[in-house]
C-alpha positions in Angstrom: 0.3 -0.1 0.0 1.5 3.1 -1.0 2.0 6.3 1.1 -0.8 8.3 -0.2 -3.6 5.5 0.8 -2.6 4.9 4.0 -2.8 8.4 4.4 -6.6 8.3 3.4 -7.5 5.2 4.2 -7.8 3.9 1.2 -8.1 0.4 0.9 -5.2 -0.9 -1.1 -7.6 -3.3 -3.5 -9.7 0.3 -4.0 -8.0 1.9 -7.1 -7.2 6.0 -7.2 -8.4 8.0 -9.3 -5.2 9.1 -11.3 -3.1 5.8 -11.6 0.5 6.3 -9.5 -1.3 8.6 -7.1 -0.1 6.0 -4.2 3.4 7.4 -4.8 2.8 10.9 -5.1 5.6 13.0 -4.0 5.2 17.1 -1.9 7.8 19.6 -1.9 12.1 19.3 -1.5 13.6 16.3 0.5 14.3 16.1 4.5 17.1 14.6 5.6 16.6 15.9 8.9 14.5 12.8 9.0 16.6 10.4 10.8 15.4 8.4 13.6 17.4 8.1 16.5 19.1 4.6 15.4 20.4 6.3 12.6 21.3 9.1 14.4 23.4 6.9 16.2 25.1 5.2 13.8 26.6 9.1 13.5 28.1 8.0 16.5 30.0 5.3 15.3 31.3 6.2 12.6 33.4 8.6 14.6 34.0 6.6 17.4 35.1 3.9 14.3 37.5 6.8 12.5 38.6 8.0 16.0 40.2 4.2 16.3 41.1 4.6 13.2 39.0 1.5 12.2 38.2 2.7 8.7 36.1 -0.4 7.1 34.0 0.3 10.4 33.7 4.0 10.2 32.6 3.3 6.6 29.9 1.1 6.9 28.1 2.8 10.0 28.9 6.3 8.0 26.6 4.7 4.7 24.6 3.4 7.2 23.5 6.2 8.5 23.1 8.4 5.3 20.8 5.4 3.9 17.0 6.2 4.6 15.2 3.1 3.7 12.2 4.9 2.4 14.2 6.6 -0.6 16.6 3.6 -0.9 18.5 6.0 -2.3 22.6 4.6 -0.6 23.9 1.4 -1.9 26.6 0.2 -0.3 29.0 -2.9 -0.9 32.1 -3.8 1.4 34.9 -6.2 -0.2 37.5 -6.6 2.6 39.4 -3.3 2.7 37.5 -2.0 -0.5 34.8 -0.7 -1.0 31.9 1.0 -3.5 28.7 2.9 -3.4 26.3 4.9 -5.0 23.9 7.4 -3.9 20.7 9.1 -5.7 19.8 12.6 -5.6 17.0 13.8 -8.4 18.4 13.7 -11.7 21.8 12.3 -10.8 23.0 8.9 -10.0 27.0 9.3 -7.7 29.6 6.5 -8.0 32.0 5.8 -5.9 34.6 3.3 -5.2 38.1 2.8 -2.5 40.6 0.9 -3.2 41.3 0.7 0.3 43.8 4.1 0.5 41.8 6.1 -1.8 38.2 7.3 -2.3 37.0 8.3 -5.3 33.2 9.3 -6.5 32.1 10.9 -9.5 29.3 12.1 -11.4 28.2 12.7 -15.0 26.6 16.2 -15.3 26.1 16.4 -18.9 27.5 15.3 -22.6 29.2 17.9 -24.8 28.6 17.2 -28.4 30.4 19.7 -29.8 33.5 22.0 -28.1 32.4 25.3 -26.7 33.7 27.7 -24.9 30.9 29.0 -23.2 30.5 25.8 -21.1 33.8 24.9 -19.9 33.8 29.3 -18.7 30.5 28.1 -16.4 32.3 25.2 -15.2 35.5 26.6 -14.9 33.4 29.5 -12.3 31.6 26.4 -10.6 35.2 25.2 -9.4 35.9 28.8 -8.0 32.6 28.3 -5.9 33.2 24.8 -4.6 35.1 23.3 -1.5 35.3 19.9 -1.9 34.9 19.1 -5.8 36.0 19.6 -8.9 35.0 19.6 -12.2 36.2 17.0 -15.1 35.7 16.5 -18.8 35.8 12.7 -19.7 37.4 11.0 -22.6 33.7 10.8 -24.0 33.1 14.1 -23.7 31.2 14.1 -20.6 31.1 16.8 -17.9 31.9 15.3 -14.9 32.1 16.8 -10.7 34.5 14.3 -8.8 35.5 14.1 -5.1 38.2 12.9 -3.8 40.0 11.4 -0.2 42.3 9.7 1.3 40.7 6.8 3.1 42.6 8.4 6.2 41.8 12.0 5.8 37.7 10.4 5.4 35.7 11.3 8.6 32.3 11.6 9.0 31.9 15.3 8.0 34.2 15.7 5.5 32.7 12.5 3.7 28.8 14.0 4.3 29.8 17.9 2.8 31.8 16.9 0.6 29.0 14.1 -0.7 26.5 16.6 -0.6 28.4 19.1 -2.4 29.0 17.0 -4.8 25.1 15.5 -5.5 23.5 18.7 -4.5 25.6 20.7 -6.9 25.2 18.2 -10.1 21.6 18.4 -9.9 21.1 21.6 -9.8 24.0 21.9 -12.8 22.3 19.6 -15.1 19.0 21.6 -15.9 20.5 25.0 -15.7 23.7 23.9 -18.4 21.2 21.8 -20.1 18.7 25.5 -21.2 21.1 27.3 -21.7 23.3 25.6 -24.0 21.8 23.6 -26.6 25.1 21.6 -27.3 24.4 19.5 -24.8 22.2 16.8 -24.1 21.0 14.8 -20.4 23.6 12.0 -19.6 22.8 9.1 -17.0 18.8 9.6 -16.2 17.4 6.4 -16.5 16.8 6.6 -12.4 14.3 9.1 -12.9 10.0 8.3 -13.3 8.1 10.8 -15.8 4.4 11.7 -13.9 1.3 9.9 -15.3 -0.5 12.1 -17.6 -3.9 12.1 -15.6 -1.6 13.6 -13.2 0.5 16.1 -15.3 -3.3 17.0 -15.9 -4.4 18.0 -12.8 -0.5 19.3 -11.7 -1.0 21.9 -14.3 -4.1 22.9 -13.8 -3.2 24.1 -10.5 -0.3 25.4 -11.5 -2.0 28.2 -13.4 -4.8 28.0 -11.3 -2.9 29.8 -8.6 -1.0 31.9 -10.2 -3.8 33.2 -12.5 -5.6 33.8 -8.8 -2.9 35.5 -7.5 -2.5 37.9 -10.5 -6.1 38.7 -10.4 -6.3 39.2 -6.7 -4.0 41.4 -6.5 -5.0 43.4 -9.7 -7.8 44.4 -7.4 -5.1 45.8 -4.5 -4.0 49.3 -4.2 -0.3 48.7 -4.6 1.3 51.1 -2.0 -1.3 50.4 0.6 -1.5 46.5 0.8 2.0 45.5 -0.7 3.0 43.6 1.9 0.4 41.5 1.5 0.9 41.7 -2.2 4.0 40.4 -1.4 2.4 37.7 1.2 0.3 36.8 -1.9 3.0 36.4 -4.3 5.8 34.1 -1.6 3.2 32.2 -1.0 2.2 31.8 -4.2 5.7 30.3 -4.9 5.6 28.0 -2.0 2.4 26.5 -2.3 3.6 25.7 -6.1 7.1 23.8 -4.2 5.1 21.6 -2.3 2.1 21.3 -3.5 3.5 20.3 -7.1 6.8 19.9 -6.5 8.4 20.9 -9.7 12.0 19.5 -10.4 14.9 21.3 -12.9 14.2 24.5 -14.6 11.2 25.1 -12.9 12.6 25.0 -9.6 15.2 27.3 -10.1 12.4 29.6 -11.9 10.7 29.6 -8.0 14.1 30.0 -6.5 15.0 32.9 -9.0 10.9 34.9 -8.2 11.5 34.4 -4.7 15.4 36.2 -4.7 13.6 39.0 -5.9 12.3 39.6 -2.5 14.8 38.7 -0.5 18.4 39.7 -2.2 17.5 42.6 -3.4 15.3 44.0 -0.1 17.5 47.0 1.1 17.7 48.2 -2.3 14.6 47.8 -4.4 11.2 49.1 -2.8 8.4 46.7 -2.2 6.3 47.9 -5.0 9.0 47.3 -7.7 9.8 44.4 -6.0 6.4 42.9 -6.1 5.7 44.4 -10.3 8.9 42.2 -10.8 7.8 38.7 -9.4 4.5 39.4 -10.8 6.1 39.7 -14.4 7.9 36.4 -14.0 5.2 34.8 -12.5 3.4 36.0 -15.6 6.6 34.4 -18.1 5.5 30.8 -16.0 2.1 31.2 -17.2 3.4 30.7 -20.9 4.7 27.2 -20.5 2.7 24.8 -22.1 1.9 21.4 -21.0 4.7 20.0 -22.9 7.6 22.3 -21.1 5.9 22.3 -18.0 5.7 18.1 -18.2 9.8 18.0 -18.4 10.2 19.9 -15.4 8.4 17.1 -12.8 9.6 13.6 -12.0 10.0 11.2 -9.8 13.1 10.7 -8.0 15.2 9.1 -4.8 17.3 12.4 -3.3 20.0 11.6 -0.5 20.6 15.0 0.6 18.8 18.2 1.5 19.2 21.2 -0.3 18.2 23.5 2.8 19.5 23.8 6.0 17.5 23.0 9.8 16.1 25.6 11.0 16.4 27.1 14.5 13.2 26.6 16.3 12.8 29.8 17.7 12.7 31.8 13.9 10.7 29.6 12.5 8.2 29.7 15.8 9.3 33.8 15.3 7.7 33.6 11.3 4.5 32.0 12.3 3.5 34.3 15.3 4.7 36.9 13.1 2.1 35.5 10.3 -0.6 35.2 12.1 -0.4 38.2 14.0 -0.7 40.3 10.9 -3.3 38.2 9.1 -6.3 39.4 12.4 -6.0 43.2 10.8 -7.4 41.9 7.4 -10.2 39.6 9.0 -10.8 42.9 11.0 -11.1 44.7 7.8 -12.7 42.2 5.6 -10.3 40.9 3.9 -11.0 36.7 5.0 -9.2 35.8 1.6 -5.7 37.6 2.8 -6.4 36.4 6.3 -5.9 32.6 5.1 -2.8 33.8 2.8 -0.7 34.9 5.9 -1.9 31.6 8.3 -0.2 29.8 5.4 2.5 32.0 4.4 4.1 31.5 7.9 3.9 27.8 7.5 4.8 27.1 4.2 7.5 29.9 4.7 9.4 27.4 7.1 8.6 24.3 5.2 10.3 26.5 2.3 13.3 27.3 3.2 14.1 24.7 5.7 15.0 21.2 6.6 12.1 20.8 8.8 12.2 18.2 11.1 9.9 15.1 10.0 7.3 15.4 12.6 6.4 19.4 11.3 7.0 18.1 8.3 4.2 15.8 8.2 2.0 18.1 10.6 2.4 20.5 7.7 1.3 18.2 5.0 -1.6 17.3 7.2 -2.6 20.6 7.8 -1.8 21.9 3.6 -4.6 18.7 2.9 -6.9 20.2 4.7 -6.2 24.4 3.6 -6.5 22.6 0.1 -8.4 19.7 0.0 -9.9 20.0 -3.6 -6.2 20.0 -5.5 -6.5 17.0 -2.8 -9.3 15.7 -4.4 -8.4 16.2 -7.7 -5.1 14.1 -7.0 -6.6 10.9 -6.3 -7.5 11.4 -2.2 -10.6 9.5 -2.0 -11.9 10.5 1.9 -13.2 14.2 2.2 -11.1 16.4 4.3 -12.7 19.5 4.4 -16.0 20.7 2.1 -15.8 24.0 1.0 -19.1 24.4 0.7 -20.9 23.6 3.1 -17.7 24.4 5.6 -17.9 21.0 6.7 -14.3 19.5 8.2 -13.7 15.6 8.7 -13.2 16.5 11.9 -13.1 13.1 13.4 -9.8 12.4 11.0 -8.2 14.9 11.6 -7.7 14.6 15.4 -7.2 10.7 14.6 -3.8 11.5 12.2 -2.5 14.2 14.4 -2.4 12.1 16.9 -1.1 9.0 14.6 1.7 11.8 13.8 2.7 12.1 17.5 2.5 9.3 18.3 5.0 7.7 15.7 7.3 10.3 16.3 7.0 10.3 20.3 10.3 8.0 20.9 12.5 10.6 19.6 10.6 13.6 20.8 9.0 12.3 23.5 8.2 16.2 25.2 6.5 16.9 21.9 2.3 17.9 22.7 0.0 19.3 20.0 -3.2 18.6 21.3 -6.6 18.2 18.6 -8.9 19.3 21.0 -7.8 22.6 21.0 -8.2 22.3 17.5 -11.3 24.9 15.8 -13.6 23.5 13.5 -16.2 26.3 12.9 -14.0 28.4 10.1 -11.1 27.7 7.8 -9.7 30.2 9.2 -9.7 29.1 12.7 -8.9 25.9 12.2 -5.5 27.1 10.3 -5.1 29.8 13.7 -5.4 26.7 16.1 -3.3 23.9 14.3 -0.6 26.8 13.3 -0.2 28.1 17.1 0.4 24.6 18.0 3.2 23.8 15.8 5.0 27.4 16.7 4.8 26.5 20.2 5.9 22.4 19.5 8.9 20.9 21.7 11.0 19.2 20.2 14.0 18.9 22.8 15.2 15.6 22.1 14.9 12.7 24.6 17.6 12.8 27.5 19.8 10.1 27.9 
């Protein structure tokens, strides 16, 4: 039974409306999801390395790195030697050790004809790399390489070296192919295209959310509502990132639009930044269904592309967003109040590699707030019916208890009381849910 099947309580023999929806993926991969047993493997690797037991250290390290749900790491010990494979999005990393030296390589793209511009781009990339380097193989494949003596391969160096190799290569192939026509993708047999029915739904909602945001903005005063316009634009990006889960160039385009707001915050007025973001979103509406499909696929990952959060920062973001939302309720803009509430949680999910328990609670929140989307992608159980303002209260409360109980061993002090959730309106549900999430106690178990 697939994950979505379990989430919505559907029996195996009752197929979903959309083929393949049992393997739907949401948002970015987070490696901030290690159970206690995996965490212990990290400490074990450190202890083995300090004792110069390199085979033991390496075996424990790759055990830590492997996410059993993702099936993302293959490790083959062979006495003093070993080989391994990792997956990161569209990239497949191959590594080995001859007993004294570790080498890992990932093919990035194939260059069918010489290009000074491509080589210049790779040289520029080299300047920003700490652990790895780029190379041109004899078969004209541009690759990235990580090398280290075994005796210097402590767990930290291995982790950050392989992370740089995997995440940088996964980003580079898509942008290089988009920018240079003489390049072609290599070694992508492990990625899976989405079913047509799923693509149709995602393309429809991708356009729907952008069009709705732009239309709502057109009704607002661009000056006095500049803050709410920014929230609306950013939240649209974060919602698409999580629910549509784009890859490749579309993912880079969303990050570019997000960067317009944050990287230019001190130098460009907010009204101008808002207009720039709107212009870029309009460009995305020009994306054909065929081009859209090229940017969505299923793939495994080993490393997060974001960092774990400071919990006081995530709490502050949620509380500030909720506080700002009250003004919109008082001034008769309930739709904007909902956007503010969603923004607080979605900003955190987009920006940080959230602990798995908070990510699962966030997902539950999104199944309620966007129940129409989940029904469209194949959910059989009705979670929230907007026309009647009717919640599936018992299911939501039970799901909260399941999530908290599942992570009790790792987070014994976490309290999330489903009885405190409000079910009189979508806004009040969102506020009552996000307030508890903001105050979640994730102090680990004391040994």
